C-alpha positions in Angstrom: -8.1 -40.3 -46.6 -11.4 -38.4 -46.8 -11.6 -35.1 -48.7 -11.4 -32.0 -46.5 -15.1 -31.1 -47.2 -16.5 -34.5 -46.2 -18.1 -35.0 -42.9 -16.7 -37.8 -40.7 -18.0 -41.1 -41.9 -19.3 -39.7 -45.1 -18.0 -39.3 -48.6 -19.0 -36.2 -50.6 -21.3 -38.4 -52.7 -23.1 -40.0 -49.7 -26.8 -40.1 -50.6 -27.7 -39.1 -47.0 -25.2 -36.2 -46.8 -26.6 -32.7 -46.6 -26.0 -30.2 -49.4 -22.3 -29.2 -48.9 -21.7 -25.5 -48.6 -18.0 -25.9 -49.0 -15.8 -26.3 -52.0 -14.2 -29.6 -53.2 -11.6 -27.7 -55.2 -11.1 -24.3 -56.8 -14.6 -23.2 -57.7 -15.6 -22.5 -54.1 -14.0 -19.0 -54.4 -16.5 -18.0 -57.0 -19.5 -19.3 -55.1 -19.8 -22.9 -56.3 -20.5 -25.3 -53.5 -18.5 -28.5 -53.2 -21.3 -30.9 -54.2 -22.4 -28.5 -56.9 -19.0 -28.6 -58.4 -19.2 -32.5 -58.5 -22.5 -32.2 -60.3 -21.2 -29.6 -62.7 -18.1 -31.7 -63.6 -20.5 -34.7 -64.3 -22.6 -32.6 -66.6 -19.6 -31.2 -68.4 -18.4 -34.8 -69.0 -21.8 -35.6 -70.6 -23.3 -34.0 -73.7 -26.7 -34.0 -71.9 -27.9 -35.9 -68.8 -31.0 -36.3 -66.6 -31.1 -35.9 -62.9 -31.7 -39.6 -62.2 -28.7 -40.5 -64.3 -26.6 -37.9 -62.4 -27.8 -39.3 -59.1 -26.8 -42.8 -60.1 -23.4 -41.6 -61.3 -22.7 -39.7 -58.2 -24.2 -42.3 -55.8 -26.7 -39.9 -54.3 -30.5 -39.2 -54.4 -32.3 -37.4 -57.2 -33.7 -34.7 -55.0 -30.3 -33.6 -53.9 -29.1 -33.5 -57.6 -32.2 -31.4 -58.6 -31.4 -28.8 -55.9 -27.8 -28.6 -57.1 -28.9 -28.2 -60.7 -31.2 -25.4 -59.8 -28.2 -23.6 -58.1 -26.0 -24.2 -61.1 -28.7 -22.8 -63.4 -28.8 -19.6 -61.3 -25.0 -19.3 -61.7 -25.3 -19.8 -65.5 -23.3 -23.0 -65.5 -25.9 -25.4 -66.8 -29.0 -25.1 -69.0 -32.2 -27.2 -69.0 -33.2 -28.7 -72.3 -36.8 -28.8 -73.4 -38.7 -32.1 -73.5 -40.9 -34.3 -71.4 -38.0 -35.6 -69.3 -35.8 -32.9 -67.8 -32.3 -33.1 -69.2 -29.3 -30.7 -68.6 -26.3 -29.6 -70.6 -23.3 -27.6 -69.4 -22.5 -24.1 -70.6 -19.0 -23.5 -71.9 -16.8 -23.5 -68.8 -14.5 -20.8 -70.3 -17.3 -18.4 -70.9 -19.5 -19.2 -67.8 -16.7 -19.3 -65.3 -15.2 -16.1 -66.7 -18.5 -14.4 -66.1 -18.5 -15.6 -62.5 -14.9 -14.5 -62.0 -15.8 -11.0 -63.2 -18.7 -10.8 -60.8 -16.6 -11.9 -58.0 -13.9 -9.3 -58.8 -16.6 -6.6 -58.9 -17.8 -7.6 -55.4 -14.2 -7.6 -54.2 -13.8 -4.1 -55.6 -16.8 -3.1 -53.6 -15.3 -4.5 -50.4 -12.0 -2.7 -51.2 -14.0 0.6 -51.6 -15.7 0.0 -48.2 -12.4 -0.9 -46.6 -10.9 2.4 -47.9 -13.8 4.4 -46.4 -13.5 2.6 -43.0 -9.7 3.1 -43.0 -10.2 6.8 -43.6 -12.7 7.0 -40.7 -10.4 5.0 -38.5 -7.4 7.4 -39.0 -9.7 10.4 -38.8 -10.8 9.3 -35.3 -7.2 8.5 -34.3 -6.1 12.0 -35.3 -8.8 13.8 -33.6 -8.6 11.6 -30.5 -12.1 12.8 -29.4 -13.7 9.5 -29.7 -10.7 7.3 -28.8 -9.4 6.1 -25.5 -5.8 7.1 -26.2 -4.6 10.2 -27.9 -1.0 10.9 -28.7 0.4 14.5 -28.2 3.5 15.8 -29.9 5.8 18.5 -28.4 6.5 19.9 -25.0 4.2 22.9 -25.6 1.3 20.6 -26.3 2.0 18.7 -23.1 2.1 21.9 -21.1 -1.2 23.2 -22.5 -2.9 19.9 -21.7 -1.6 19.9 -18.2 -3.0 23.3 -17.5 -6.3 22.2 -19.2 -6.5 19.2 -16.9 -5.9 21.4 -13.8 -8.8 23.6 -14.9 -11.0 20.6 -15.6 -10.5 18.9 -12.3 -13.5 19.5 -10.0 -12.9 16.9 -7.3 -9.3 15.5 -7.3 -5.9 15.8 -9.0 -3.3 13.0 -8.7 0.2 14.0 -9.8 3.6 12.3 -10.2 6.1 15.1 -10.4 9.7 14.9 -11.5 12.0 16.8 -13.9 12.2 17.9 -16.7 9.4 20.5 -16.9 7.6 21.8 -19.9 6.3 24.7 -17.9 7.7 27.1 -15.3 8.5 25.6 -11.9 5.7 27.5 -10.1 2.1 26.5 -10.7 -0.4 29.4 -10.5 -3.4 27.1 -11.2 -3.0 24.7 -8.2 -3.6 27.3 -5.5 -6.9 28.3 -7.2 -8.0 24.7 -7.5 -7.1 24.0 -3.8 -9.1 27.1 -2.8 -12.0 25.7 -4.8 -12.0 22.5 -2.8 -10.1 20.2 -5.2 -8.3 17.5 -3.3 -4.7 17.5 -4.6 -2.2 14.7 -4.0 1.3 14.9 -5.4 4.2 12.5 -5.3 7.6 14.2 -5.9 10.9 12.7 -6.9 13.8 13.9 -4.7 15.2 15.7 -7.8 12.0 17.8 -8.0 12.7 19.1 -4.5 16.4 19.9 -5.0 16.0 22.9 -7.2 16.4 26.3 -5.4 13.3 27.2 -3.6 11.3 24.1 -4.7 10.8 22.7 -1.2 9.7 26.0 0.2 7.2 26.4 -2.7 5.8 22.9 -2.1 5.5 23.6 1.6 3.4 26.7 0.8 1.1 24.4 -1.3 0.9 22.1 1.6 -0.3 24.9 3.8 -3.1 25.5 1.2 -4.1 21.9 1.3 -1.9 19.9 -1.0 -0.9 16.4 0.3 2.6 15.9 -0.8 5.0 13.0 -0.6 8.4 12.1 -1.9 9.4 8.8 -3.5 13.0 7.9 -4.4 13.5 6.5 -7.8 10.2 7.9 -9.2 10.5 7.2 -12.9 7.2 8.5 -14.3 5.4 11.8 -14.7 1.6 11.6 -14.6 -1.4 13.8 -14.0 -5.0 12.4 -13.5 -8.0 14.7 -13.3 -11.1 13.3 -11.4 -10.0 9.8 -12.4 -11.6 10.5 -15.8 -8.6 11.5 -17.9 -4.8 11.1 -17.5 -1.8 12.9 -19.1 1.5 10.9 -19.2 4.7 11.8 -21.0 6.3 8.9 -23.0 9.7 10.5 -23.0 11.7 13.0 -21.0 13.4 14.7 -24.0 11.8 18.1 -24.2 13.1 18.6 -27.7 11.3 15.4 -28.9 8.5 15.2 -26.3 5.6 12.8 -26.8 2.8 12.2 -24.4 -0.5 10.4 -24.3 -4.0 11.3 -23.1 -5.8 8.3 -21.6 -9.6 8.5 -21.1 -11.9 6.3 -19.0 -10.8 2.7 -19.7 -9.1 -0.2 -18.0 -5.8 1.5 -18.9 -6.8 4.6 -16.9 -7.8 2.4 -14.0 -4.3 0.8 -14.0 -2.7 4.3 -14.0 -4.8 5.3 -11.0 -3.8 2.0 -9.2 -0.2 2.7 -10.0 -0.5 6.1 -8.3 -2.0 4.6 -5.2 0.8 2.0 -5.0 3.4 4.8 -5.2 1.4 6.8 -2.7 1.6 4.0 -0.1 5.4 3.7 -0.6 6.2 7.5 -0.6 7.4 9.5 2.5 5.0 12.3 3.6 6.6 15.7 3.1 5.3 17.0 6.4 8.0 14.8 8.0 10.6 16.9 6.3 10.5 20.0 8.5 12.8 23.0 9.1 15.8 22.3 11.2 14.6 24.9 13.6 11.3 23.1 14.1 12.5 19.6 14.9 15.7 17.7 15.7 18.3 18.1 13.0 19.3 14.4 13.1 15.7 13.3 12.7 15.3 15.5 9.6 18.6 14.3 8.3 17.4 10.7 8.5 14.1 11.6 6.9 15.8 13.3 4.0 18.1 10.3 3.7 15.2 7.8 3.6 13.4 10.0 1.1 16.3 9.5 -1.3 17.9 13.0 -1.2 21.5 13.2 -2.4 24.2 14.3 0.1 24.5 17.8 -1.4 20.8 18.3 -1.4 20.5 17.2 2.3 23.3 19.6 3.2 21.5 22.5 1.5 18.2 21.7 3.2 19.9 21.6 6.6 22.1 24.6 6.0 25.3 22.8 6.8 28.3 21.7 4.8 28.4 18.3 3.1 31.4 17.3 5.3 29.4 18.1 8.5 26.4 16.3 7.1 28.4 13.2 6.5 30.0 13.3 9.9 26.5 13.4 11.4 25.4 10.5 9.3 28.4 8.5 10.6 27.4 9.3 14.2 23.8 8.3 13.5 25.0 5.0 12.0 27.0 4.3 15.2 24.0 5.3 17.4 21.7 2.9 15.5 24.2 0.1 15.2 23.9 0.2 11.5 26.6 -0.6 8.9 25.1 1.4 6.1 22.5 4.1 5.3 19.8 1.5 4.4 20.1 -0.2 7.7 20.0 3.2 9.4 16.7 3.9 7.7 15.3 0.6 8.8 16.3 1.0 12.4 15.0 4.6 12.5 11.7 3.5 11.1 11.5 0.7 13.7 12.0 3.3 16.4 9.4 5.6 15.0 11.9 8.3 14.2 10.9 8.5 10.5 
């Protein structure tokens, strides 16, 4: 088997092999090349020796040995003796190698010092978040402050996924101002967001001012994206232990925008959920049903009892030849009712 530092078809003492930059054993870690170590071992084994004799002993050419001896001299491992014919002797391995080890340790300490500086810089940037793509926020109050900040920063578009719980009050005084200033505002609400007292009426007022609102059953995320340049997303829904992330322009932000667009295509437009006085009650009942509202919430929106609401659903199932509410929603959609 060939040594690990030999090239295919060559031995480390092949006279045609190039000077080996690797290490044949343990001295490579202190800067001694593989072939140079072979030369050094041969010199150590001899009291003194000439380059031609070394070349014959190692089965290589004299020029290659001379270059190796020059490198070993620079490392302090061999010395050239005076005389007409160049001859070399080895320095004491214990002393010479110890010197090289100390030098290597000093260089490693320099690397360690640089590593500490870089680590300090890395964590400083991570804490400030000003130069990073993602910044972690702690606490519901910090989340609320950043949401308001994003609202004020938006100059063209706001994209929002809205669901409980809320770090701020239910009403949003900034959005009407943004809408009046020409900001396009699209919001997707979970059914739970519309079930709170007065929530649907408040959102309808925002719709009159220009907000495009939709509702999506099973919405699991909260998200706000300003001008497709920065996003705010809670990581938990526990207000007592709230954590959120700010995401700046990146592939990750592009994915969040795409997620919003996918949800937008699936959501039900809120303008299809009108007052009972404005459109047929059964159509509105079906729309609320498809939007994912619970029975009690549907009854409140229609101003009827839960028992009456369920009786009407039963009648609609019969009229649509549906066995369950899902089938009723499909049939109603096919007929263009919702």
